[in-house]
Structures are given as C-alpha cells and as structure tokens.
TORPA-4810 file (N, C-alpha, C, O; in nm, 3 decimals):
<nodes>
NODE_1_0.084_-0.117_0.000_0.000_0.000_0.000_0.089_0.124_0.000_0.188_0.130_0.073_M
NODE_2_0.055_0.222_-0.080_0.134_0.345_-0.090_0.121_0.427_0.038_0.021_0.418_0.110_A
NODE_3_0.221_0.506_0.065_0.223_0.587_0.187_0.099_0.675_0.197_0.040_0.688_0.304_T
NODE_4_0.062_0.736_0.086_-0.055_0.823_0.088_-0.180_0.747_0.130_-0.262_0.800_0.206_K
NODE_5_-0.197_0.625_0.082_-0.312_0.543_0.119_-0.309_0.509_0.267_-0.413_0.512_0.333_E
NODE_6_-0.193_0.477_0.320_-0.180_0.446_0.462_-0.219_0.567_0.545_-0.291_0.555_0.644_V
NODE_7_-0.170_0.684_0.505_-0.203_0.808_0.577_-0.353_0.833_0.574_-0.413_0.865_0.677_I
NODE_8_-0.414_0.819_0.457_-0.558_0.841_0.446_-0.636_0.742_0.532_-0.735_0.780_0.595_L
NODE_9_-0.594_0.617_0.536_-0.659_0.518_0.622_-0.647_0.555_0.769_-0.743_0.541_0.845_N
NODE_10_-0.531_0.601_0.809_-0.512_0.642_0.948_-0.597_0.765_0.981_-0.654_0.773_1.089_E
NODE_11_-0.605_0.858_0.890_-0.682_0.981_0.912_-0.830_0.948_0.936_-0.897_1.014_1.015_I
NODE_12_-0.879_0.847_0.869_-1.019_0.806_0.887_-1.049_0.766_1.031_-1.164_0.772_1.074_E
NODE_13_-0.949_0.725_1.105_-0.968_0.674_1.242_-0.943_0.780_1.350_-0.963_0.753_1.468_K
NODE_14_-0.901_0.899_1.312_-0.857_1.000_1.407_-0.973_1.093_1.445_-1.050_1.134_1.358_I
NODE_15_-0.986_1.126_1.574_-1.090_1.221_1.617_-1.066_1.361_1.560_-0.953_1.400_1.531_P
NODE_16_-1.174_1.435_1.545_-1.171_1.568_1.484_-1.066_1.663_1.543_-0.996_1.728_1.466_E
NODE_17_-1.051_1.674_1.676_-0.951_1.768_1.728_-0.809_1.740_1.677_-0.731_1.833_1.655_P
NODE_18_-0.776_1.613_1.658_-0.643_1.580_1.606_-0.630_1.614_1.458_-0.521_1.645_1.411_F
NODE_19_-0.740_1.610_1.388_-0.737_1.643_1.244_-0.696_1.788_1.223_-0.626_1.820_1.128_L
NODE_20_-0.739_1.875_1.313_-0.700_2.016_1.303_-0.549_2.031_1.322_-0.485_2.111_1.254_K
NODE_21_-0.492_1.954_1.413_-0.347_1.957_1.434_-0.273_1.902_1.312_-0.170_1.956_1.271_E
NODE_22_-0.327_1.797_1.254_-0.265_1.739_1.134_-0.269_1.839_1.020_-0.170_1.855_0.948_I
NODE_23_-0.381_1.908_1.003_-0.391_2.010_0.899_-0.290_2.121_0.922_-0.226_2.167_0.827_L
NODE_24_-0.274_2.165_1.046_-0.173_2.266_1.079_-0.034_2.218_1.041_0.046_2.294_0.986_D
NODE_25_-0.005_2.091_1.070_0.128_2.036_1.039_0.150_2.028_0.888_0.259_2.059_0.841_F
NODE_26_0.049_1.988_0.814_0.060_1.983_0.667_0.090_2.122_0.612_0.176_2.139_0.526_I
NODE_27_0.018_2.221_0.663_0.041_2.359_0.617_0.181_2.407_0.655_0.245_2.478_0.578_R
NODE_28_0.229_2.368_0.773_0.364_2.402_0.815_0.467_2.343_0.718_0.561_2.411_0.678_F
NODE_29_0.449_2.215_0.682_0.544_2.150_0.591_0.544_2.218_0.454_0.650_2.235_0.394_L
NODE_30_0.426_2.255_0.405_0.419_2.324_0.276_0.490_2.458_0.281_0.562_2.494_0.188_K
NODE_31_0.469_2.534_0.389_0.534_2.664_0.405_0.686_2.648_0.416_0.762_2.726_0.360_A
NODE_32_0.728_2.546_0.490_0.871_2.519_0.508_0.937_2.488_0.373_1.046_2.537_0.344_K
NODE_33_0.870_2.406_0.293_0.924_2.371_0.161_0.935_2.494_0.072_1.035_2.512_0.003_T
NODE_34_0.833_2.577_0.074_0.836_2.700_-0.005_0.948_2.792_0.041_1.020_2.848_-0.041_L
NODE_35_0.962_2.806_0.172_1.066_2.893_0.228_1.206_2.843_0.189_1.293_2.922_0.154_R
NODE_36_1.227_2.712_0.196_1.358_2.656_0.159_1.387_2.678_0.012_1.501_2.706_-0.025_Q
NODE_37_1.285_2.666_-0.073_1.304_2.692_-0.215_1.343_2.836_-0.241_1.429_2.864_-0.325_G
NODE_38_1.280_2.928_-0.169_1.312_3.070_-0.185_1.454_3.098_-0.136_1.527_3.175_-0.198_M
NODE_39_1.492_3.037_-0.025_1.627_3.058_0.027_1.732_3.009_-0.073_1.836_3.073_-0.090_E
NODE_40_1.705_2.898_-0.137_1.798_2.845_-0.239_1.807_2.940_-0.357_1.916_2.966_-0.408_T
NODE_41_1.693_2.992_-0.400_1.692_3.086_-0.513_1.770_3.212_-0.479_1.846_3.263_-0.561_A
NODE_42_1.751_3.262_-0.359_1.822_3.384_-0.317_1.971_3.358_-0.308_2.051_3.442_-0.350_I
NODE_43_2.010_3.243_-0.255_2.152_3.209_-0.245_2.214_3.194_-0.383_2.330_3.232_-0.403_A
NODE_44_2.140_3.139_-0.477_2.191_3.120_-0.613_2.209_3.252_-0.686_2.298_3.266_-0.770_S
NODE_45_2.124_3.348_-0.653_2.127_3.476_-0.724_2.263_3.543_-0.715_2.315_3.593_-0.815_E
NODE_46_2.322_3.546_-0.597_2.450_3.615_-0.582_2.561_3.546_-0.660_2.650_3.612_-0.713_S
NODE_47_2.557_3.414_-0.667_2.663_3.344_-0.740_2.644_3.354_-0.892_2.741_3.345_-0.967_S
NODE_48_2.521_3.372_-0.937_2.494_3.383_-1.081_2.495_3.527_-1.132_2.494_3.550_-1.252_L
NODE_49_2.496_3.622_-1.041_2.489_3.764_-1.078_2.597_3.802_-1.178_2.571_3.878_-1.272_R
NODE_50_2.718_3.751_-1.159_2.827_3.789_-1.249_2.800_3.745_-1.393_2.843_3.811_-1.488_K
NODE_51_2.728_3.633_-1.408_2.692_3.588_-1.543_2.573_3.664_-1.599_2.568_3.692_-1.718_D
NODE_52_2.478_3.698_-1.514_2.357_3.767_-1.559_2.384_3.911_-1.597_2.328_3.963_-1.694_W
NODE_53_2.470_3.975_-1.522_2.495_4.118_-1.543_2.616_4.140_-1.632_2.716_4.199_-1.589_L
NODE_54_2.607_4.093_-1.752_2.718_4.111_-1.846_2.664_4.168_-1.977_2.546_4.153_-2.009_S
NODE_55_2.752_4.231_-2.051_2.715_4.288_-2.180_2.667_4.177_-2.275_2.571_4.195_-2.349_K
NODE_56_2.735_4.064_-2.273_2.698_3.953_-2.360_2.556_3.902_-2.328_2.479_3.871_-2.419_E
NODE_57_2.525_3.895_-2.202_2.393_3.848_-2.161_2.285_3.946_-2.205_2.178_3.906_-2.252_E
NODE_58_2.312_4.075_-2.190_2.216_4.177_-2.235_2.191_4.167_-2.385_2.078_4.177_-2.431_D
NODE_59_2.298_4.146_-2.460_2.283_4.133_-2.605_2.203_4.008_-2.643_2.122_4.011_-2.736_E
NODE_60_2.224_3.901_-2.572_2.154_3.776_-2.602_2.003_3.789_-2.580_1.924_3.727_-2.651_A
NODE_61_1.963_3.868_-2.482_1.821_3.881_-2.448_1.754_4.005_-2.511_1.634_4.025_-2.491_W
NODE_62_1.826_4.084_-2.582_1.775_4.211_-2.632_1.652_4.194_-2.723_1.558_4.273_-2.714_R
NODE_63_1.651_4.095_-2.808_1.543_4.080_-2.907_1.425_3.997_-2.856_1.332_3.971_-2.933_D
NODE_64_1.426_3.956_-2.735_1.315_3.873_-2.682_1.204_3.957_-2.627_1.104_3.904_-2.579_L
</nodes>
C-alpha cells in the first residue's frame, strides 16, 4: 500500500480535534518547503549575478 493510502486510512480513524493539528502540520510543511526553495533561489542569485549582469547576456536577451 502506498504511503498516501496508509495516511488516508489512518486519518479516517482519528478524532476531529487531532485532524486540526494534522492540517496545521501539513500547512507548516508546505510553508517550510516553499521557504527553503526561496532561500535556495536567493543564495543562487548572488553566485549567478556575475553571469547575468554582463554585456553579452544583455545582447543575447535584447530581441526577446
């Protein structure tokens, strides 16, 4: 059985107050993943800046 199916089966057995906590945790994980992705993008920006901010790069994108 796939993990998602196991989780759904377990959720069916859980009382309502716990479901609210589970929903909070799911939302936390989604926010954490988004935040980590943004942090990676920001960290990459400084290392790629030297390539992006060049005369050659400007010329390559001029006609787009």
